[in-house]
C-alpha positions in Angstrom: 43.4 27.8 -1.3 43.9 30.0 1.8 46.1 28.9 4.6 46.0 30.4 8.1 49.5 30.2 9.6 49.9 30.5 13.3 53.0 30.3 15.6 54.3 31.7 18.8 55.8 35.1 18.0 58.7 34.4 20.4 59.8 31.8 17.9 62.2 33.9 15.8 63.4 31.5 13.2 64.0 31.1 9.5 61.6 28.1 9.8 58.6 30.4 9.4 60.2 32.0 6.3 60.8 28.5 4.9 57.1 27.5 5.7 55.9 30.7 3.9 58.2 29.8 0.9 56.9 26.2 0.7 53.3 27.5 0.7 54.0 30.2 -1.9 55.6 27.7 -4.2 52.4 25.6 -4.0 50.4 28.8 -4.7 48.6 28.9 -1.3 47.3 32.2 -0.1 48.6 32.9 3.4 47.0 34.7 6.2 49.0 35.0 9.4 47.8 35.3 12.9 48.1 38.9 14.2 50.2 39.1 17.5 48.0 39.8 20.5 48.3 43.4 21.7 46.9 44.0 25.2 45.5 47.3 24.2 43.5 46.0 21.3 43.0 42.3 22.4 39.3 42.0 21.6 39.7 43.5 18.1 42.7 41.4 17.3 41.1 38.2 18.5 38.0 38.9 16.4 40.2 39.6 13.3 42.2 36.4 13.9 39.0 34.3 14.3 37.5 35.9 11.2 40.6 35.1 9.1 40.7 31.6 10.6 37.2 30.8 9.7 37.7 32.1 6.1 40.7 29.9 5.6 40.6 26.4 4.1 43.5 25.0 6.2 45.3 25.9 9.4 49.1 25.3 9.9 50.4 25.7 13.4 54.1 25.7 14.2 54.1 24.6 17.8 57.7 24.1 18.8 57.1 26.9 21.3 53.8 26.5 23.1 51.0 29.1 23.3 47.6 28.6 24.8 46.0 31.0 22.2 47.3 28.9 19.3 45.6 25.8 20.8 42.4 27.8 21.1 42.7 28.5 17.3 43.3 24.8 16.7 40.2 23.9 18.6 38.0 26.4 16.8 39.3 25.1 13.5 38.7 21.4 14.3 35.2 22.3 15.6 34.5 24.0 12.2 35.8 20.9 10.3 38.9 22.6 9.0 42.1 20.6 8.7 44.8 21.6 11.2 48.4 20.7 10.7 50.5 21.1 13.9 54.2 20.8 13.3 57.0 20.9 15.8 60.8 20.7 15.5 62.1 17.5 17.0 65.6 18.9 17.1 64.3 21.4 19.6 61.8 19.4 21.6 62.0 15.6 21.7 58.2 15.0 22.0 55.1 17.2 21.5 54.0 19.4 24.3 51.4 18.1 26.7 48.8 20.5 25.2 49.2 18.7 21.8 48.7 15.4 23.5 45.4 16.8 25.0 44.2 17.6 21.5 45.2 14.2 20.3 43.3 12.5 23.2 40.1 13.9 21.6 40.6 12.2 18.2 39.6 14.2 15.1 40.2 13.3 11.5 40.9 17.0 11.0 44.0 17.0 13.2 47.4 16.1 11.9 50.5 16.3 14.1 53.9 16.0 12.5 57.4 16.4 13.7 60.2 17.7 11.6 63.9 18.4 11.7 65.6 21.3 10.0 66.5 19.1 7.1 63.0 17.4 6.8 60.7 20.5 7.1 59.8 20.7 3.4 59.2 17.0 3.1 57.1 16.7 6.3 55.1 19.8 5.5 54.5 18.6 1.9 53.3 15.2 3.2 51.0 16.9 5.7 49.6 19.3 3.1 48.7 16.3 0.8 47.0 14.5 3.7 45.1 17.7 4.6 44.0 18.2 1.0 42.1 14.9 1.4 40.3 16.2 4.5 39.0 19.5 3.0 35.4 19.9 2.4 33.9 21.0 -0.9 30.9 23.3 -1.1 28.3 22.0 -3.5 25.0 23.8 -4.3 22.1 21.4 -4.9 18.7 22.5 -6.1 16.1 20.0 -4.9 12.5 19.4 -5.8 10.0 20.3 -3.0 9.3 16.6 -2.0 13.0 16.0 -1.3 13.2 19.3 0.7 10.1 18.3 2.6 11.8 15.0 3.6 15.0 16.8 4.7 13.0 19.3 6.8 11.1 16.4 8.4 14.4 14.6 9.1 15.9 17.8 10.7 12.9 18.0 13.1 12.8 14.3 13.8 16.6 13.5 14.2 18.1 16.9 14.8 20.6 16.5 11.9 21.1 19.3 9.5 20.0 18.9 5.9 23.6 18.8 4.8 24.4 16.0 7.3 21.4 13.9 6.1 22.5 14.4 2.5 26.1 13.5 3.3 25.0 10.3 5.2 22.8 9.3 2.2 25.7 9.8 -0.2 28.2 7.9 2.0 25.7 5.0 2.2 25.4 4.9 -1.6 29.2 5.2 -2.1 29.9 2.3 0.3 27.4 0.1 -1.6 28.5 1.1 -5.1 30.7 -1.9 -6.2 32.1 -0.1 -9.3 33.1 2.9 -7.2 34.8 0.7 -4.7 36.8 -1.0 -7.5 37.7 2.4 -8.8 39.0 3.4 -5.3 41.0 0.2 -5.1 42.6 0.9 -8.5 43.3 4.5 -7.4 45.0 3.4 -4.2 47.0 0.6 -5.9 48.4 3.1 -8.4 49.9 5.3 -5.7 
């Protein structure tokens, strides 16, 4: 799994080293945001966006605010990538107003967690587990022509993508499947 790690480069702290170590222990690949350089701003932003879109998960350390980092969070959420925003509550007592703005537009892909120096590993581990449940899985499906015809018709009629129609159909089946619902209950009770 590839993680895109972003933070304000004015934030000189061993916290980023600790975050990298936590991710390495869990065998995550890490791609970090390249600092913006005024001379090559367009090229760097394109590179960052490309790396962001290739990642499975985005982690943002936001103790020190940055407008560009929020832009990255917005792009990630729009592309249905889980975003974990963490901030040190020893340094700031509550999240910056910009984080509140993101939270005011609720998304299941946004997780905001506070940590202290002593709870960083625990909080990040919890957030990573939550985010793992939000990640999408790619699935190749070969369909007979009559089903593809229906999906094409539905795309034109309702403006939904084929993937969205298929997802909705599966979610409907899952919600009505009594045996599957029992399985989920057992799974949740064992945790």
